[in-house]
C-alpha positions in Angstrom: 41.5 -48.2 64.3 39.2 -50.7 66.1 38.1 -52.2 62.8 41.7 -53.2 62.0 41.9 -55.2 65.2 38.4 -56.8 64.9 38.4 -57.8 61.3 40.9 -60.7 61.7 38.7 -62.1 64.5 35.5 -62.2 62.4 36.2 -65.4 60.5 37.5 -67.4 63.5 34.5 -66.3 65.5 32.1 -67.3 62.7 33.9 -70.7 62.5 33.7 -71.2 66.2 29.9 -70.4 66.3 29.4 -72.8 63.4 31.4 -75.5 65.1 29.3 -75.2 68.3 26.1 -75.1 66.4 27.0 -78.2 64.4 28.1 -80.1 67.5 25.0 -78.9 69.5 27.1 -78.6 72.6 28.6 -75.9 74.7 30.9 -78.2 76.7 34.3 -76.9 77.6 36.0 -79.5 75.4 33.9 -78.4 72.3 34.6 -74.7 73.0 38.4 -75.3 73.3 38.6 -77.6 70.3 36.4 -75.3 68.2 38.5 -72.3 69.2 41.7 -74.0 68.3 40.3 -75.2 64.9 38.8 -71.8 64.2 42.1 -70.0 65.0 44.1 -72.5 62.8 41.6 -72.3 59.9 41.5 -68.5 60.2 45.3 -68.3 60.0 45.4 -70.7 57.1 42.7 -68.7 55.3 44.5 -65.4 55.9 47.9 -66.9 54.8 46.5 -68.5 51.7 44.6 -65.6 50.3 41.6 -67.9 49.6 39.1 -65.1 50.2 37.6 -64.1 46.9 37.5 -60.6 45.6 34.7 -58.6 47.1 31.5 -58.0 45.2 30.1 -54.6 44.7 26.6 -55.1 43.2 25.2 -52.2 41.4 21.7 -51.3 40.0 19.3 -52.3 42.8 16.3 -52.1 40.4 18.0 -54.6 38.1 18.5 -56.9 41.1 14.8 -56.7 42.0 13.8 -57.3 38.4 16.1 -60.3 38.2 14.7 -61.7 41.5 11.2 -61.4 40.1 12.2 -63.1 36.8 13.8 -66.0 38.7 10.8 -66.4 41.0 8.4 -66.5 38.0 10.6 -68.9 36.1 11.0 -71.2 39.1 7.3 -71.3 39.5 6.6 -72.0 35.8 9.4 -74.7 35.9 7.9 -76.3 38.9 4.5 -76.6 37.1 6.2 -77.9 33.9 8.3 -80.5 35.8 5.2 -81.6 37.8 3.3 -82.1 34.6 6.1 -84.1 33.1 6.3 -86.3 36.2 2.5 -86.7 36.3 2.1 -87.6 32.7 5.3 -89.7 32.4 6.1 -91.0 29.0 2.9 -89.4 27.5 4.4 -86.0 28.1 7.0 -86.7 25.5 9.9 -85.0 27.3 13.0 -84.6 25.3 16.0 -84.3 27.7 19.2 -83.1 26.3 22.4 -81.1 26.8 22.9 -77.6 25.5 26.2 -75.6 25.2 25.6 -71.9 25.8 28.3 -69.3 25.2 28.6 -66.8 28.1 30.1 -63.3 28.2 30.0 -62.9 31.9 33.4 -63.1 33.6 32.8 -61.9 37.2 33.0 -64.9 39.6 30.1 -63.6 41.7 27.9 -63.3 38.6 28.9 -66.8 37.5 28.1 -68.1 40.9 24.7 -66.3 40.9 23.9 -67.8 37.4 24.9 -71.2 38.7 22.5 -70.8 41.6 19.7 -69.6 39.4 20.1 -72.6 37.0 20.4 -75.0 39.9 17.3 -73.6 41.7 15.2 -74.0 38.6 13.6 -77.4 38.4 14.3 -79.3 35.2 17.7 -77.7 34.6 21.2 -78.7 35.8 24.4 -76.7 35.4 26.6 -79.6 34.1 29.8 -77.9 33.2 31.5 -74.5 32.6 34.6 -74.2 30.5 36.6 -71.1 31.3 38.8 -71.6 28.2 35.8 -71.5 25.9 33.3 -69.6 28.1 30.8 -72.3 27.4 28.1 -73.4 29.9 26.9 -77.0 29.4 23.3 -77.1 30.6 21.2 -80.3 31.0 17.5 -79.6 30.4 14.7 -82.1 31.3 12.6 -81.0 28.3 14.7 -79.5 25.5 12.1 -78.7 22.9 13.2 -75.1 21.9 17.0 -74.5 22.1 16.6 -70.9 21.0 14.3 -70.2 24.0 16.9 -71.6 26.4 19.6 -69.4 24.8 17.4 -66.4 25.2 16.5 -67.3 28.8 20.1 -67.8 30.0 21.8 -65.1 27.9 19.1 -62.3 28.0 17.0 -63.0 31.1 19.8 -64.0 33.5 23.3 -63.3 32.1 22.6 -59.7 30.9 21.2 -58.5 34.2 24.0 -60.2 36.1 26.5 -58.4 34.0 24.8 -55.1 34.8 24.9 -56.0 38.5 28.4 -57.3 38.9 30.5 -56.0 36.0 
């Protein structure tokens, strides 16, 4: 019963706190303005149904294994990018774009995959076509395309599908 009354207040309260933190002020004017903006944005959010579907992650061991793989890959990628920067043209980097077909459909899984790719130095998530389910990836040193397909599809996408779908 109490949850039903408190749930609609959660988002405006978070927005008000963020407003006050960003303005670095607890003046009456900021509190009133923040409360008005938080209430209006909270109502707009509730009316527009902008809230995404809730995620219900499964397989905690798969989550931990994925976190481990991402941490290892980020470390290796940091070393590889540092080497490329240090050696410059002598490193013989071959940048390029790669189109990788994806099977994952869950928006949370796609967002997690985008974060993983973005966090990894030397890679950039350039585009995703929902119509074709194609990820366009820019890679700083694209020497082995098959290795990138395996990394994205097997090492990241497959566990994300287990977790979110």
